[in-house]
C-alpha positions in Angstrom: -15.1 47.7 16.6 -13.2 44.7 15.4 -12.8 44.0 11.7 -15.3 41.8 9.9 -14.2 38.2 9.5 -13.6 37.0 5.9 -16.2 34.2 6.3 -18.8 36.8 7.2 -18.0 38.8 4.1 -18.4 35.6 2.0 -21.7 34.8 3.7 -22.8 38.4 3.0 -21.9 37.9 -0.7 -23.9 34.6 -0.7 -26.9 36.4 1.0 -26.8 33.9 3.8 -26.0 36.2 6.7 -28.6 36.7 9.5 -30.5 40.0 9.3 -29.1 41.5 12.5 -25.5 40.5 11.6 -25.9 41.8 8.1 -26.9 45.2 9.4 -23.9 45.3 11.7 -21.5 44.2 8.9 -22.9 46.8 6.4 -22.6 49.5 9.1 -18.9 48.5 9.7 -18.2 48.5 5.9 -19.3 52.1 5.6 -16.7 53.2 8.2 -13.7 50.8 7.6 -11.7 51.2 4.3 -9.7 48.0 5.0 -12.9 45.9 5.2 -14.3 47.7 2.2 -11.3 46.6 0.1 -11.8 43.0 1.3 -15.5 43.2 0.5 -14.8 44.5 -3.0 -12.4 41.6 -3.7 -14.8 39.0 -2.3 -17.7 40.5 -4.2 -15.8 40.5 -7.5 -14.7 36.9 -7.0 -18.3 36.0 -6.1 -19.6 37.7 -9.2 -16.9 36.0 -11.3 -18.0 32.6 -10.1 -21.5 33.4 -11.1 -23.1 33.4 -7.6 -22.2 29.8 -7.1 -24.9 28.2 -5.0 -23.5 26.7 -1.9 -25.9 24.4 0.0 -25.4 23.6 3.6 -25.1 20.0 4.6 -28.6 20.0 6.1 -30.1 20.7 2.7 -28.8 17.4 1.2 -31.5 14.9 0.5 -30.0 11.7 1.9 -33.0 9.5 0.9 -32.6 10.6 -2.7 -28.9 9.9 -2.7 -29.5 6.4 -1.2 -32.2 5.7 -3.9 -29.8 6.7 -6.6 -27.1 4.5 -5.2 -29.5 1.5 -5.1 -30.6 2.1 -8.8 -27.0 2.1 -10.0 -25.7 -1.4 -10.7 -22.9 -2.3 -8.4 -19.7 -3.8 -9.6 -18.6 -7.1 -8.1 -15.4 -6.5 -6.2 -13.4 -9.5 -4.9 -11.6 -8.6 -1.7 -9.2 -10.9 0.1 -8.7 -9.6 3.6 -5.4 -11.5 4.1 -3.9 -10.9 0.7 -1.1 -8.7 2.1 -0.1 -11.4 4.6 -0.2 -14.1 1.9 1.9 -12.0 -0.5 4.5 -11.3 2.2 4.7 -15.0 3.1 5.1 -16.0 -0.6 7.8 -13.3 -1.1 9.6 -14.6 2.1 9.5 -18.2 0.7 10.8 -17.1 -2.7 13.6 -15.1 -1.2 14.5 -18.0 1.2 14.6 -20.5 -1.7 16.8 -18.2 -3.8 19.2 -17.6 -0.9 19.3 -21.3 -0.1 20.0 -22.2 -3.7 22.7 -19.6 -4.1 24.3 -20.6 -0.8 24.3 -24.3 -1.8 25.9 -23.6 -5.2 28.5 -21.4 -3.5 29.3 -24.0 -0.8 29.9 -26.9 -3.3 33.2 -26.4 -5.0 34.3 -28.8 -7.7 37.2 -31.1 -6.9 40.4 -30.5 -8.8 40.5 -32.9 -11.8 43.2 -35.6 -12.0 44.3 -35.4 -8.3 42.6 -38.6 -7.3 41.3 -37.0 -4.2 38.2 -38.6 -2.7 35.3 -36.7 -1.3 35.6 -36.0 2.4 32.4 -38.0 3.3 34.0 -41.2 2.1 37.0 -40.9 4.4 34.7 -40.0 7.3 32.7 -43.2 6.9 35.9 -45.3 6.8 35.4 -46.8 3.4 38.2 -47.3 1.0 37.4 -45.9 -2.3 37.8 -48.4 -5.1 36.4 -48.9 -8.5 32.9 -49.4 -7.1 30.9 -49.4 -3.9 28.6 -52.2 -5.1 30.1 -54.8 -2.8 28.7 -52.8 0.1 25.3 -52.8 -1.3 24.9 -56.1 -3.2 24.5 -59.3 -1.2 26.3 -61.6 -3.6 29.4 -59.4 -4.0 32.9 -60.3 -2.7 32.1 -59.2 0.9 29.1 -61.6 1.0 31.2 -64.5 -0.4 33.9 -64.0 2.3 31.3 -64.3 5.0 29.7 -67.4 3.6 
């Protein structure tokens, strides 16, 4: 005969084994020293735990549990389903702004002082740099008088 399974020994200790199977297990325990040693260990553990009552799932009273849940005041929980997406987009924007700011600061280098060099955008536009650009903007400047 095969050895008794551990779960059957536990069920025997809990007195939840069917009558026919209990007789077969007890008969095997009389003849098998290995299973007797397992039985003694399981029985001592069971006694140490104080014959802990294990209820099968079918014995749960679902209606009583549901009533207890309804009686307990529920806490209001605010849930934002897209909060992770919003947080990722905000982080992406913040990182992009910081990278853009740092890149802009790095790309603008100060002109050497006292060289009289004009910014490159002035030479590209074809303007001569003088004391002021107001004659280009104001109507009554020297350029307007020459035309009139």
